[in-house]
C-alpha positions in Angstrom: -17.2 -10.8 39.4 -13.9 -9.3 40.8 -15.5 -9.0 44.1 -15.0 -12.9 45.0 -11.0 -12.5 44.5 -8.9 -11.3 47.0 -5.9 -11.2 45.3 -5.3 -8.1 43.0 -2.9 -9.9 41.0 -5.4 -11.8 39.1 -7.5 -8.5 38.4 -4.0 -7.1 36.7 -3.7 -10.4 34.9 -7.3 -10.1 33.5 -6.7 -6.5 32.8 -3.2 -7.1 30.7 -4.7 -10.0 29.2 -7.3 -8.0 27.3 -5.3 -5.2 26.5 -2.4 -7.4 25.1 -5.2 -9.7 23.1 -5.9 -6.6 20.6 -2.1 -6.6 20.0 -1.0 -8.1 16.5 2.6 -9.1 15.7 2.8 -7.9 12.4 6.1 -7.1 11.0 6.5 -3.3 10.2 6.2 -2.5 6.8 6.9 0.7 4.4 4.8 0.9 1.5 5.4 3.1 -1.6 3.3 3.1 -4.6 0.2 0.8 -5.1 0.2 -2.2 -2.8 -0.5 -5.5 -4.2 0.2 -4.7 -7.4 0.6 -8.0 -8.4 -2.8 -9.3 -7.2 -4.2 -6.0 -9.0 -2.9 -6.9 -12.3 -4.0 -10.3 -12.6 -7.6 -8.6 -12.8 -6.5 -7.1 -16.2 -7.1 -8.8 -19.2 -5.5 -8.3 -22.5 -7.4 -7.4 -25.4 -10.4 -6.7 -23.2 -9.5 -4.3 -20.6 -9.5 -0.6 -21.7 -8.0 2.7 -19.7 -10.8 3.1 -17.6 -10.8 0.0 -16.4 -7.3 0.3 -15.4 -8.0 3.5 -13.5 -10.9 2.1 -11.5 -8.7 -1.2 -10.6 -5.5 0.2 -9.7 -5.5 4.0 -10.0 -3.9 6.5 -12.4 -0.4 5.9 -13.2 2.7 7.0 -11.5 4.2 8.1 -15.0 3.7 7.8 -18.5 6.6 6.9 -21.1 8.3 9.9 -22.5 8.1 8.1 -25.8 4.7 6.6 -25.9 1.8 8.3 -24.3 -0.1 4.8 -24.3 2.4 3.0 -22.4 1.7 3.5 -18.4 3.9 2.6 -15.6 3.0 1.7 -11.9 5.3 1.0 -9.1 5.4 -0.7 -5.7 7.9 -0.9 -3.3 7.9 -2.5 0.2 10.5 -2.0 2.8 10.5 -3.9 6.1 12.8 -4.2 8.9 15.6 -6.4 9.0 16.6 -9.1 11.7 18.4 -8.1 15.1 22.0 -9.3 13.3 21.5 -6.9 10.7 20.6 -3.9 13.1 17.3 -3.3 12.2 18.5 -1.8 8.5 15.6 -1.7 6.1 15.3 -4.9 4.0 13.7 -4.2 0.4 10.8 -7.1 0.6 9.0 -6.1 -2.8 9.8 -4.1 -5.7 7.4 -4.4 -8.5 6.8 -2.5 -11.7 3.8 -3.1 -14.0 4.1 -1.6 -17.4 0.9 -1.4 -19.4 0.6 -0.8 -23.1 -2.9 0.5 -24.9 -3.5 0.4 -28.4 -4.8 3.6 -30.2 -8.3 2.6 -28.9 -7.2 2.5 -25.5 -7.2 -1.2 -25.3 -5.0 -3.0 -23.2 -2.3 -4.9 -25.6 0.2 -5.7 -23.4 1.2 -5.8 -19.6 4.7 -6.5 -18.3 5.3 -7.2 -14.5 8.8 -6.6 -13.3 9.8 -8.0 -9.8 13.0 -7.3 -8.1 14.9 -10.2 -9.5 13.8 -9.1 -13.0 15.1 -5.6 -12.2 18.5 -6.8 -11.2 19.0 -8.3 -15.0 18.2 -5.1 -16.6 21.2 -3.2 -17.9 21.6 0.1 -17.9 23.8 2.6 -20.2 27.1 3.5 -18.6 27.8 6.5 -20.7 27.3 9.9 -19.2 26.2 13.3 -20.3 27.8 16.1 -19.8 26.4 19.1 -18.2 27.4 22.6 -19.3 25.1 24.5 -16.9 26.8 23.0 -13.8 30.4 23.8 -14.7 31.8 27.1 -13.6 33.1 29.9 -16.1 36.9 31.0 -16.5 36.0 33.9 -14.5 34.3 31.9 -11.3 37.3 29.3 -11.4 39.8 32.3 -11.3 38.1 33.9 -8.4 37.5 30.9 -6.4 41.4 30.2 -6.9 42.4 33.6 -5.6 39.8 33.4 -2.7 41.3 30.0 -1.5 45.1 31.5 -2.0 43.7 34.4 0.6 42.2 32.8 2.8 45.2 29.9 3.1 47.4 32.6 3.6 45.6 34.0 6.7 46.0 30.8 8.7 49.9 31.1 8.4 
């Protein structure tokens, strides 16, 4: 076919056309957790779906509640690259959390899907816990202060 054309530019154009036709212009996404969590959660029916069905549909949970073993938590997080004016920083595209509660027989009794707007409304406690393990003892503090004084006199 190319024997009839004396111009090599046409051959290069056809070659590049076939290479570039395979390229797709999709935005780069970084996924963490279960992809399409919202769509998968719609397949779960309250008072009909059991734990085995959930594992087949979504998979094993990321975590289980500390206080209730029958509460499973699934997470989906999607980051994408920002626009040029944002210097390509990552932008949070989706941040979904699915909370499933089961009754004592293993049947789904309640499901809650939180998206990134719902998560912003959650209030967290501002109380902090004092960690005594991370604190230094009197001897450690005393030796550290002596060490600092020794090295500060060395520079003079």
